[in-house]
BAZA-287697 format. One line per field, with one value per residue (C-alpha): residue number from 1; residue in three letters; x, y, z. Coordinates in nm, 2 decimals, m for minus. Example, Ala and Ser with C-alpha at 12.3 -4.5 7.8 and 13.67 -1.06 7.14 Angstrom:
<atoms>
k <- (1:2)
r <- (ALA:SER)
px <- (1.23:1.37)
py <- (m0.45:m0.11)
pz <- (0.78:0.71)
</atoms>
This chain:
<atoms>
k <- (1:2:3:4:5:6:7:8:9:10:11:12:13:14:15:16:17:18:19:20:21:22:23:24:25:26:27:28:29:30:31:32:33:34:35:36:37:38:39:40:41:42:43:44:45:46:47:48:49:50:51:52:53:54:55:56:57:58:59:60:61:62:63:64:65:66:67:68:69:70:71:72:73:74:75:76:77:78:79:80:81:82:83:84:85:86:87:88:89:90:91:92:93:94:95:96:97:98:99:100:101:102:103:104:105:106:107:108:109:110:111:112:113:114:115:116:117:118:119:120:121:122:123:124:125:126:127:128:129:130:131:132:133:134:135:136:137:138:139:140:141:142:143:144:145:146:147:148:149:150:151:152:153:154:155:156:157:158:159:160:161:162:163:164:165:166:167:168:169:170:171:172:173:174:175:176:177:178:179:180:181:182:183:184:185:186:187:188:189:190:191:192:193:194:195:196:197:198:199:200:201:202:203:204:205:206:207:208:209:210:211:212:213:214:215:216:217:218:219:220:221:222:223:224:225:226:227:228:229:230:231:232:233:234:235:236:237:238:239:240:241:242:243:244:245:246:247:248:249:250:251:252:253:254:255:256:257:258:259:260:261:262:263:264:265:266:267:268:269:270:271:272:273:274:275:276:277:278:279:280:281:282:283:284:285:286:287:288:289:290:291:292:293:294:295:296:297:298:299:300:301:302:303:304:305:306:307:308:309:310:311:312:313:314:315:316:317:318:319:320:321:322:323:324:325:326:327:328:329:330:331:332:333:334:335:336:337:338:339:340:341:342:343:344:345:346:347)
r <- (MET:LYS:VAL:LEU:ILE:THR:GLY:GLY:ALA:GLY:PHE:ILE:GLY:SER:HIS:LEU:VAL:ARG:LEU:LEU:VAL:ASN:LYS:TYR:PRO:ASN:TYR:LYS:ILE:PHE:ASN:LEU:ASP:THR:LEU:THR:TYR:ALA:GLY:ASN:LEU:GLU:ASN:LEU:LYS:ASP:ILE:GLU:ASN:ALA:GLU:ASN:TYR:HIS:PHE:LEU:LYS:ALA:ASN:ILE:ASN:ASN:SER:ASN:GLU:ILE:ASN:GLU:LEU:PHE:GLU:THR:HIS:GLN:PHE:ASN:LYS:VAL:ILE:HIS:LEU:ALA:ALA:GLU:SER:HIS:VAL:ASP:ARG:SER:ILE:SER:ASP:PRO:LEU:THR:PHE:VAL:ARG:THR:ASN:VAL:ILE:GLY:THR:MET:ASN:LEU:LEU:ASN:ALA:ALA:LEU:GLU:THR:TRP:LYS:ALA:ASP:PHE:ASN:ASP:LYS:LEU:PHE:TYR:HIS:ILE:SER:THR:ASP:GLU:VAL:TYR:GLY:THR:LEU:GLY:LYS:GLU:GLY:LEU:PHE:THR:GLU:THR:THR:SER:TYR:ASP:PRO:ASN:SER:PRO:TYR:SER:ALA:SER:LYS:ALA:SER:SER:ASP:HIS:PHE:VAL:ARG:ALA:TYR:GLY:GLU:THR:TYR:GLY:LEU:PRO:TYR:ILE:ILE:SER:ASN:CYS:SER:ASN:ASN:TYR:GLY:PRO:ASN:GLN:PHE:PRO:GLU:LYS:LEU:ILE:PRO:LEU:PHE:ILE:ASN:ASN:ILE:ILE:GLU:GLU:LYS:GLY:LEU:PRO:VAL:TYR:GLY:ASP:GLY:LYS:TYR:THR:ARG:ASP:TRP:LEU:TYR:VAL:LYS:ASP:HIS:ALA:ILE:ALA:ILE:ASP:LEU:ALA:PHE:HIS:ILE:GLY:ARG:ILE:GLY:GLU:THR:TYR:ASN:ILE:GLY:GLY:PHE:ASN:GLU:TRP:GLN:ASN:ILE:GLU:LEU:ILE:LYS:LEU:LEU:CYS:VAL:ILE:MET:ASP:THR:LYS:LEU:ASN:ARG:GLU:LYS:GLY:SER:SER:ALA:LYS:LEU:ILE:SER:PHE:VAL:LYS:ASP:ARG:PRO:GLY:HIS:ASP:LYS:ARG:TYR:ALA:ILE:ASP:ALA:SER:LYS:ILE:ASN:LYS:GLU:LEU:GLY:TRP:GLU:PRO:SER:VAL:THR:PHE:GLU:GLN:GLY:LEU:VAL:LYS:THR:ILE:ASP:TRP:TYR:LEU:GLU:ASN:ASN:GLU:TRP:LEU:THR:ASN:VAL:THR:SER:GLY:THR:TYR:LYS:ASP:TYR:TYR:LYS:LYS:GLN:TYR:SER)
px <- (11.66:11.81:11.93:12.04:12.28:12.35:12.67:12.82:13.18:13.18:13.28:12.97:12.85:13.16:13.14:12.77:12.83:13.11:12.89:12.59:12.79:12.97:12.67:12.41:12.55:12.21:12.14:12.24:12.40:12.42:12.65:12.55:12.80:12.89:13.24:13.28:13.58:13.45:13.37:13.66:13.64:13.97:13.76:13.60:13.89:13.84:13.49:13.49:13.50:13.23:12.95:12.67:12.84:12.77:12.90:12.69:12.85:12.56:12.45:12.13:12.08:12.02:11.65:11.67:11.97:11.81:11.48:11.66:11.85:11.54:11.36:11.66:11.75:11.41:11.55:11.34:11.49:11.69:11.93:12.00:12.33:12.44:12.47:12.68:12.77:13.03:12.89:13.17:13.11:12.74:12.81:13.01:12.80:12.45:12.29:12.50:12.36:12.00:12.06:12.21:12.04:11.69:11.65:11.86:11.65:11.33:11.46:11.52:11.17:11.00:11.19:11.10:10.74:10.70:10.87:10.69:10.35:10.17:10.29:10.46:10.50:10.86:10.97:11.16:11.31:11.56:11.68:12.00:12.00:12.18:12.12:12.19:11.83:11.73:11.93:12.12:12.09:12.16:12.37:12.10:11.87:11.90:11.76:11.48:11.29:11.01:11.24:11.12:11.33:11.53:11.82:12.07:12.31:12.25:12.36:12.12:11.84:11.89:11.89:11.58:11.40:11.49:11.36:11.03:11.00:11.06:10.79:10.56:10.59:10.51:10.20:10.08:10.16:10.20:10.57:10.73:11.01:11.24:11.45:11.75:11.93:12.29:12.55:12.90:13.07:13.44:13.66:13.86:13.83:13.69:13.78:14.03:13.81:13.64:13.79:13.94:14.11:14.21:14.38:14.54:14.69:14.80:14.97:15.16:15.28:15.32:15.08:14.85:14.54:14.28:14.00:13.68:13.60:13.67:13.66:13.38:13.13:13.00:12.93:12.82:13.06:12.96:13.21:13.13:13.13:12.87:12.66:12.67:12.55:12.26:12.16:12.16:11.93:11.69:11.68:11.59:11.37:11.29:10.92:10.80:10.73:10.95:11.25:11.55:11.81:12.16:12.42:12.73:12.65:12.99:12.96:13.29:13.38:13.59:13.89:13.89:13.87:14.16:14.37:14.31:14.39:14.72:14.82:14.75:14.93:15.24:15.25:15.20:15.45:15.71:15.71:15.78:15.48:15.28:15.44:15.12:14.92:15.15:15.00:14.66:14.54:14.20:14.05:13.74:13.42:13.21:12.86:12.56:12.78:12.55:12.68:12.58:12.44:12.35:12.14:11.91:11.95:11.73:11.46:11.69:11.84:11.51:11.34:11.62:11.88:12.15:12.43:12.78:13.05:13.33:13.38:13.50:13.86:13.87:13.73:13.97:14.27:14.13:14.09:14.43:14.59:14.41:14.53:14.89:14.88:14.73:14.95:14.93:14.55:14.58:14.85:14.64:14.34:14.52:14.70:14.39:14.54:14.27:14.05:14.28:14.15:13.81:13.97:14.21:13.94:13.63:13.71)
py <- (11.75:12.00:11.82:12.02:11.83:12.00:11.93:11.81:11.91:11.70:11.34:11.15:11.43:11.45:11.08:11.12:11.43:11.27:10.96:11.16:11.40:11.12:10.88:11.13:11.39:11.52:11.62:11.96:11.89:12.18:12.13:12.36:12.39:12.66:12.51:12.47:12.28:11.96:12.09:12.06:12.14:11.96:11.65:11.74:11.87:11.60:11.71:12.09:12.17:11.93:12.10:11.95:12.05:12.38:12.48:12.72:12.86:12.91:12.83:12.64:12.84:13.15:13.12:13.42:13.28:12.94:13.09:13.29:12.99:12.79:13.07:13.13:12.77:12.60:12.27:11.96:11.75:11.78:11.54:11.68:11.57:11.90:11.85:11.88:11.52:11.48:11.36:11.51:11.85:11.82:11.77:12.08:12.30:12.16:12.48:12.47:12.13:12.26:12.55:12.34:12.01:12.13:12.49:12.44:12.14:12.34:12.62:12.37:12.21:12.55:12.66:12.33:12.35:12.71:12.63:12.30:12.35:12.41:12.08:11.80:11.59:11.46:11.64:11.48:11.58:11.30:11.34:11.16:11.06:10.83:10.51:10.70:10.83:10.48:10.50:10.20:9.82:9.54:9.24:9.11:9.27:9.51:9.85:9.83:10.10:10.07:10.09:10.36:10.67:10.70:10.95:10.99:11.26:11.62:11.52:11.23:11.43:11.70:11.44:11.28:11.61:11.68:11.33:11.41:11.74:11.58:11.32:11.59:11.80:11.49:11.41:11.77:11.93:11.63:11.70:11.40:11.26:10.97:10.92:10.69:10.62:10.50:10.34:10.47:10.56:10.52:10.56:10.82:11.20:11.17:11.46:11.33:11.40:11.06:10.74:10.57:10.87:11.02:10.69:10.65:10.99:10.94:10.61:10.78:11.05:10.80:10.98:10.83:10.64:10.74:10.49:10.58:10.36:9.99:10.01:9.76:9.99:9.82:9.99:9.88:10.02:10.12:10.19:10.54:10.45:10.18:10.43:10.67:10.38:10.31:10.67:10.67:10.37:10.51:10.85:10.70:10.39:10.42:10.46:10.80:10.83:10.54:10.50:10.28:10.17:10.15:9.94:9.75:9.42:9.49:9.49:9.57:9.66:9.97:9.81:9.52:9.76:9.96:9.65:9.54:9.89:9.88:9.55:9.67:10.00:9.82:9.62:9.91:10.13:9.85:9.89:9.63:9.41:9.54:9.89:10.08:9.89:10.03:10.37:10.27:10.42:10.41:10.74:10.86:10.78:11.05:11.12:10.93:10.69:10.43:10.08:9.92:10.02:9.76:9.81:9.56:9.66:9.38:9.62:9.81:9.48:9.32:9.63:9.80:9.52:9.70:9.52:9.62:9.56:9.51:9.34:9.57:9.43:9.50:9.85:9.93:9.83:10.05:10.33:10.31:10.28:10.60:10.80:10.68:10.76:11.11:11.24:11.59:11.59:11.47:11.73:12.01:11.91:11.87:12.20:12.39:12.50:12.32:12.62:12.82:12.61:12.78:13.13:13.03:12.87:13.08:13.41)
pz <- (0.89:1.14:1.45:1.76:1.99:2.32:2.50:2.17:2.26:2.57:2.61:2.50:2.28:2.07:1.98:1.89:1.68:1.48:1.42:1.30:1.09:0.91:0.88:0.77:0.53:0.44:0.80:0.93:1.27:1.51:1.81:2.09:2.38:2.63:2.65:3.03:3.16:3.01:2.66:2.42:2.05:2.00:2.03:1.69:1.49:1.23:1.13:1.21:0.84:0.73:0.53:0.75:1.08:1.26:1.60:1.82:2.14:2.38:2.73:2.79:3.11:2.90:2.79:2.56:2.38:2.34:2.22:1.95:1.83:1.79:1.61:1.38:1.29:1.32:1.46:1.38:1.65:1.97:2.14:2.48:2.64:2.80:3.18:3.48:3.55:3.82:4.15:4.37:4.22:4.28:4.65:4.68:4.45:4.41:4.28:3.96:3.89:3.94:3.71:3.42:3.46:3.56:3.45:3.14:3.04:3.09:2.87:2.59:2.65:2.64:2.32:2.15:2.26:2.13:1.80:1.74:1.90:1.56:1.43:1.62:1.31:1.26:1.58:1.87:2.20:2.30:2.66:2.77:3.14:3.39:3.58:3.90:3.91:4.02:4.34:4.46:4.43:4.67:4.57:4.33:4.07:3.78:3.70:3.44:3.26:3.53:3.83:4.07:4.10:4.42:4.36:4.64:4.53:4.42:4.07:4.04:4.19:3.93:3.65:3.80:3.80:3.44:3.34:3.51:3.33:2.99:3.06:3.20:2.88:2.68:2.89:2.93:2.60:2.37:2.31:2.14:2.35:2.41:2.73:2.77:3.09:3.06:3.28:3.34:3.01:2.94:2.63:2.44:2.50:2.86:3.08:3.35:3.65:3.59:3.74:3.44:3.26:3.60:3.70:3.36:3.39:3.75:3.67:3.38:3.62:3.90:4.13:4.39:4.30:4.57:4.61:4.80:5.10:5.06:4.68:4.66:4.49:4.18:3.85:3.50:3.23:2.88:2.60:2.47:2.11:2.18:2.36:2.06:1.84:2.08:2.08:1.70:1.70:1.96:1.79:1.45:1.54:1.91:2.00:2.10:2.48:2.56:2.79:2.70:2.95:2.79:2.97:2.89:3.07:3.25:3.62:3.80:4.16:4.15:4.32:4.07:3.78:3.92:3.97:3.61:3.49:3.69:3.53:3.18:3.24:3.38:3.06:2.83:3.01:3.04:3.42:3.68:3.75:4.04:4.04:3.95:4.21:4.48:4.40:4.53:4.86:5.03:5.13:5.32:5.14:4.99:5.12:4.97:4.78:4.61:4.65:4.32:3.98:3.72:3.41:3.23:2.87:2.73:2.60:2.36:2.26:2.18:2.03:1.84:1.81:2.00:2.20:2.31:2.05:2.30:2.64:2.92:2.90:2.52:2.57:2.85:2.63:2.35:2.59:2.75:2.40:2.29:2.59:2.55:2.18:2.24:2.51:2.36:2.41:2.77:2.84:2.69:2.90:3.23:3.18:3.06:2.73:2.54:2.61:2.37:2.07:2.06:2.07:1.79:1.57:1.63:1.78)
</atoms>
């Protein structure tokens, strides 16, 4: 089997690529990544020489490039993770999110359709999406697979659009697909623009911890390695044409999460109790900030037997330990020198 994984040098993608390369030695795993700021091949140093692993530097926005790769390699299945994913960036530059998340997805859909149209047997387009497409929740309730879409940011609107196109290609052309919508991921190798690695790094460097609004925005947190396992299950035994919500059953208000992070970091760094919390400041809220996300992951639990392996507290400790033990990785990312790795290894 030839599996194309887009965005495989990114945060979630690198964990998934490693899992599949190690678990399925008879598969040929192709990691396609354009290596933007969030794509880092240092995340995959341990498997880069595996016989069943192949890296392809390409941009999903380039339809000719994508078509050529499909024609050359004849991929059987696609797991599509490549995306612009930072809400703040989408507010300042929405067109970039449209190009990558919508047009890029369509380029992949078109290439898959053209390559597979003679025979859809044993083919699959697995599209990874977000819970943000559902909009915002009140104090009660959970997002289910049948919740109506109501995106509120340019990022979530672009992901909602790509979800609709995947389903449309399934309905119109018969393209076999699966979609999963996940909650906030955290764990090792996450680019430090996201809340948890950003605040870990800022605490290490004793920089400020800026919190939007009153900090009472609620999110469901999913440990990235658990997410990779869920994707593996849905990819292999999920039902064609179905959607699966993947969440960690871990709802936390941002401010409570940050306070917990500060307590753990003070202990790990042998600092005075409460010293990290003094770095917290409240800043002007961002536009269109959804109040609460929470996923009902009972469908994937009942149908595929998946459940999180760690509580949020356990996963957070694992995450903090990883960043403290991999200071060189964090330094390379924050300084930008990680970009030199591709030049050294592949140029």
